[in-house]
C-alpha positions in Angstrom: -115.7 -66.1 -46.8 -115.3 -66.1 -43.0 -115.5 -69.4 -41.2 -118.6 -70.2 -39.2 -116.6 -70.3 -35.9 -114.9 -66.9 -36.4 -116.4 -63.4 -36.0 -115.6 -60.1 -37.4 -114.5 -57.4 -35.0 -118.0 -55.7 -34.9 -119.8 -59.0 -34.2 -117.3 -60.0 -31.5 -117.9 -56.6 -29.8 -121.6 -57.2 -29.9 -121.2 -60.7 -28.4 -119.0 -59.3 -25.6 -121.5 -56.5 -24.9 -124.4 -59.0 -24.8 -122.4 -61.3 -22.4 -121.6 -58.4 -20.1 -125.2 -57.3 -20.1 -126.3 -60.8 -19.3 -123.8 -60.9 -16.4 -125.3 -57.6 -15.0 -128.8 -59.1 -15.3 -127.8 -62.2 -13.4 -126.3 -60.1 -10.7 -129.5 -57.9 -10.4 -131.7 -61.0 -10.4 -129.7 -62.5 -7.6 -130.5 -59.5 -5.5 -134.2 -59.8 -6.5 -134.1 -63.4 -5.5 -133.6 -62.4 -1.9 -136.4 -59.8 -1.9 -138.7 -59.6 1.2 -141.8 -60.1 -0.9 -142.2 -63.9 -1.5 -143.8 -63.5 -4.9 -141.0 -61.1 -6.0 -138.4 -63.5 -4.7 -140.0 -66.5 -6.5 -140.2 -64.6 -9.8 -136.6 -63.5 -9.3 -135.5 -67.1 -8.9 -137.3 -68.2 -12.1 -135.8 -65.3 -14.0 -132.4 -65.9 -12.6 -132.4 -69.4 -13.8 -133.3 -68.3 -17.3 -130.8 -65.5 -17.3 -128.0 -67.8 -16.1 -128.7 -70.2 -19.0 -128.5 -67.2 -21.4 -125.2 -66.0 -19.9 -123.7 -69.5 -20.2 -124.7 -69.7 -23.9 -123.3 -66.3 -24.6 -120.0 -67.2 -22.8 -119.8 -70.5 -24.8 -120.3 -68.6 -28.1 -117.5 -66.2 -27.1 -115.1 -69.1 -26.4 -116.1 -71.0 -29.6 -115.7 -68.0 -31.8 -112.5 -66.6 -30.3 -109.8 -66.5 -32.9 
């Protein structure tokens, strides 16, 4: 039985892919944050904060589960 803090190859690939997607999302939301439309910029800021938290959590998981 695998330890809780280790991942199989397929799960590790899924985690890396999710972290990369979250990184792209954060980058796109940073651009949205500087939109000319104030409502769009505000929504971009709120979503950016949430996406940044998600990215940090995925990165932590990757570090914790790295073998």
